[in-house]
N, C-alpha and C positions, 0 to 999 in steps of 0.2 A: 503494500500500499504506500509506503513511504517513497520507495522507489517511483512508483508512478506519479506522485505528487512533484517529485524533482524533476521527472522527466516533462511534464506539463508545463512547470513554470520555466523550464529552460527553454522550450521551444516557443512558448507565447512570448517571453521576453526577446529572443532572438528576432521572432517575426516582427514585433512591435518596432525595433530599431530599424530593420530593413523596410518596413513599412513607411516609417516617417521619411527617411532619406531617398528612397527610390519608389516605392509603390504609390505613396501619395501624390508625387509628382506625375507619374504616368497617369494616375487617375484624372487629375486636374487637366492634364494635356488631352486626354480624351474627351473629357466632359466639355472643356472650352471649345474644341473643334466642332462639337455637335450643337452645343446650346449656348453659344457666345451671346452675351447681353449687350446690345448697342445702347447709346445715348446720343444726344445731339450736342454738338460743340459749336461754339461761335468765336471766331477769331477776333471779331470787332466788338467785343464787349470789355468795358472798362470800369468796373465797379470799384468803389472806394476800398482801399486795401490798408490794414494796419500791420506792420511786421513787428512782432514781439520776439524780443530777445532778453533771456534772463542770463545774467553774468556774475561770475564770482572769480576774482583775482585772474583777470583775462588780459593784463597789460601786454603780454607777449604777442596777441592775435588781433586786438582791437584795431589798431591803426589800419592794418591790412583789411579788416571788416568794414570799417568806415569808408575807406577809398572804393570797396567794392559796391556800396550803396549807391555811389555816384555813377555807376555804370549800368543800373537798371533801366532797360528799356520800357518805361512805363510813364504816363504822364504824372509829372511831379504834383499837380494839384489834386491828384487822385489817390495819393500814397502817403502815408505817415510812418515814421519809424519810432518804437517805444522801447527803450533800454531800461532795464531795472538792475541796479547792482545790490546784491543781496549780503551786505556787510563786508564788501570787500576791503582788504588792508594793504593793498599794493597801490599802483598807479592808475587802477582801473577808473575810479571816480575822477580823478584829474583830467584824464584823457576824454572821458565822455562828456565832462562839464566844457570843454574847449571846443566840442563840435559845434561849428557854426550854421548847419542847415536850418531853414526855417521849418521845415517839416520834421524836425528831429527833436524828441522829448526824453529827457533823461530824469529817471526816478531813482534817487539815492536812498537806500534803505540802510539806516545805521546799524540795526541790529539784524543779525542773521537769523532768518526764519525758514529757509528752505526753498526750493525751487517752485513748489506748488503754490506758496503764499505769493511769491513774486508774480507768477503767470496771473493769479487771480486779480492782483492789484492793477496789472498792466492793462488786462482785457477790461477791467472796469472803467479805465480812462480811454479806452481805444474808441474811435469814432468810425472805423471802416467796416463796411458790409461784410467783408472777408477778412479773417485772421490768417496771418501766415507766421508759423512758429519756426524759430531757427535757433541756432547755437552760435555763440561768439565767434567760433572758429571755423565756420562754415562760409564758402564762398559760392554765391549763386552764378550760374551762367547768366549773361545779360538779359536774356529773353525769358527767364525762369517764371517770373511772376505774369507776365503776358500769356505764357503757355498754361499755366496752372489755373488761371481764373476762367479760361475758355469754357471750362466744364461746368461751371455754375450757371451757365445758360439753361441747363436741365435741371428742373426742380427735384428730380430723384436722386441728385448728386449733394450729398452734405459734407464731403471732404474729399480732398486729393492729396496723394502722397507722391512727392517727387523721388527721382533716382540719385541715391547717394553713391559717389564715385570716390573710392579711397586712394590716396597717394601714399606711397611709403618709400623709404630710403633703401637702397640697395642693400641686400642681406639682412634686412629687418624681417626675421621670420614670423614674429607675430603680426606684423603689418602686411606682409605678403600674403599669410594664410588667412587672416581677416578679410583682406580684399577678395580672395577666392569664395570665401563663404558669403560675402555680400553679393557677389555675382549670382550665386545660386539662390540667394534669399530674394533678389530683385526678380527673378524669373518666376519663383513661386507667386510673389505678390501680382505680378503681371496676369498669371493664369487665373488666380483667385478673382482678381477684378474683372476679368472677361466674363466669368460665371455669375459673380453678384457682388462680392465685396472683398477687400483685403482685410487682414486682422491685425490692427495696429498700424502705426505709420513710422517714420523715422524722424527723430527730433530735429535733425538737420533742416529738413525742408517738409512741411505739410501744412495744408491749408483747410479751414473749415468755414461755415456760414457763421457769422458771430451770434445769431439768434439760436442756433443750436448748442452754444457754449453752456456747459454747467460748471458750477464752481468745483475745482479740482479738490478733493479731500485733503486737508492739511494735518488731520490727526492720526494718519497712518503713512507709511513709506510707500508710494506707488511709482510706477513708471508712467509719466504724464503722456508721453507719445503713444503710449498702449490704452491707457484709460479713456482719454479725450476721445480719440475716434471710435472705440468701442462703445462709448456712451451714446454716440450718434447712431452707430450700427443697430444697437439694442432698440431704437426707435423705428426700425424697419426703413433706415435711409442708408444709401450706400456710400462708402468710402473707397475710392478707387486709386490705382496707381498709374502714373503716366511715365513711361520710360523715356519721354522726350524733354522731362523738366529736370535739368541736371543742377547738382550742388556738389561741391567737392571739399573734402577734408582730408588732412594729413593723419596717418594713424598714429598710435602711440610709439614712444621712441623705443620701447623694448617689450619682450614678451612678458616680463614680470609685471610691468605697468598695465599691459593689456589684461594680465590674469586679475589683477586688483580690481580692475574696471568691470570683469566679468562677475566676480564675487559680489561686488556692490550691487550691479544690475539684477543679478540672479535673486537676491533676496527681496528686491522690490517686485520682481516678476512674481514670486509666489504671493506676496501680499496682494498685488494686483488682481491675480486670477481668483483669489478668494473673495475679494471685492466685487468682482464681476460674474461670480460662479453661477448665477441664475441663467446665464447665456450658454451654459453646459447643457441645459435641458434640451432633449431631442425635439421639443416642439419648435424649436428655432431653427430647424432644417439645416441648411448648408451653413448657418452660422455656427451652429453647435458642432457639427461636423468638421468644419474647418479649424475651429478654435482649438478642439481636441486633438487633430491631426497634425496641425502647424505648431501649435504652442505648447499644449500640455503634455504631450508624448516627448517632445523634445526636451523640455524642463526635467522630465523624471528618467531619462535615458542613463544617467549615472547609476541610478538604482537597478536598472535592467543590467547593466555590465556587472555589477556587484552579484546579482543573483545568477547571471550565467556562469560567472566564474566559480562560484561556491557550489552550485549545484553540479556544474561539470566536474568538479573534483570528486563529488559523492558518485557521480555515475560512471567514472573511470573504473572503479572496482567491480562493476556488477552489470555492465553493458559492453555493446560490441565495439569494434574498433572506430566507429564514427565518432564516439565521443572523446577517444584519444586524439583523433585528427583534430576536432574542434578545440581541444585542449592545447595542443601543440600550435594551433593557428593564433589562438589567444596569446600564448607566450611569445610567438613570434612578433605578433603586433605590438605588445607592449615592449620587446626588445627594440624594435623599429624605433619606437617613441623615445626610448632611453638614448639610443644614438642621435635622435633628432634634439634631445636637450643637450648633449655634448657638442652637436654643430651650432647650437644656439649660442653656446659659451665662447665659440671662436668666431662667432659671426659668419658662419658659412652655411649655405643652403642646398639640400638635395631634397626634393619634394617627396621622394619615397619614403624618407625618413621624418621630414618636417611636418608634413600633413598629419601623421599618426601622432606625432608629438602635440600638435596644435589641438587635435581632437580631444587627447588626454587633459590638455589644459583647459579647454572649454568645459568639460564635463566635470573635471574636479572643482572648476570655479562654480558650476551649478550646485555641486554637493555642498560645497562650503556656504554658498550663498543660502541654501536650504537650511543649513544648521544654524547660519546667523538669524534667519527669519524666525525659525522656531524658539531660539533662545533669546528672541527680542532684542538682539544687539545691533539691529540697524537703526539708522537715523534718517529722518525726512532731509537733513542737509547733504549735499552732493560734495565730493571733492574731486579736483582736478587730477587728471593723469597726465 
């Protein structure tokens, strides 16, 4: 009986990992090709727009960000920029105070309260019909706003997520692997959008109708670019992905810093999904299906990996050679990841080793993020990486 239980959980866990990374993508591909959902766009609409940016100790990137604001190909009388500094203690406030644009508004918050509070304050002061959220280190392509607002001609669209392109320095293993992952993530978002809606956005560049904005909870630690779009989706309004709306960011400087970022985000992911747990109800159809397949399964893959390894050890003694093969494959995979760790230390990249290493880094980060969440050691404050 115990043998059968181990065998069942081994195969279920293995299947769910492959389902998330391969089968879900194939299902979306087929579904989108058969039942792609269309909507009307209008290249000639220019609604009023408020660009919302929360900043904390961003002195190194702000000047580049402000110069980028001047390149936006959008009527200046239709756009405003709202920057909030959440208790910054470097030169962030000084830089923002000296911006001389007539449509630029700076809100200095002396006491640090967290990104959610800053967003709520900035939106409260925003006048635009469309809110565009961005990060201080994000650079928009000049036509990004023009392309993102064209979708709001259709009342079925409540939000639009742009495409983030990550730039990384040579031999930055964490940055290179993160860029590879984002290419995959963008393809998933594009297919989900064609079917109905994507699940969450990217904080670097996404837009929503202001009248759909709900106050972001400040008493719990959440991922705002996940909760804000999903709060719109929960009202049966679409949030779509546009691969022609480009934003650019540089990746973190090292795998260690990327790992720290993963742990922090993971703890908030778990908090966010519990906050939105009602959407996991099958009555929401594609929304619950996609949310579970795209997000929930990915966030619990570390536990599947543990279950597979432990159950495999037990099954070695009592089962056929197939379990020996799986065990050796796991040992080989982790050994490749170990080589990837060594290559990271000497700043040299061979993808057959560095991708397994990055996979382990991501899932270990998710595991620690979960521990951080259940032990209530996370904070609504965010730290720069």
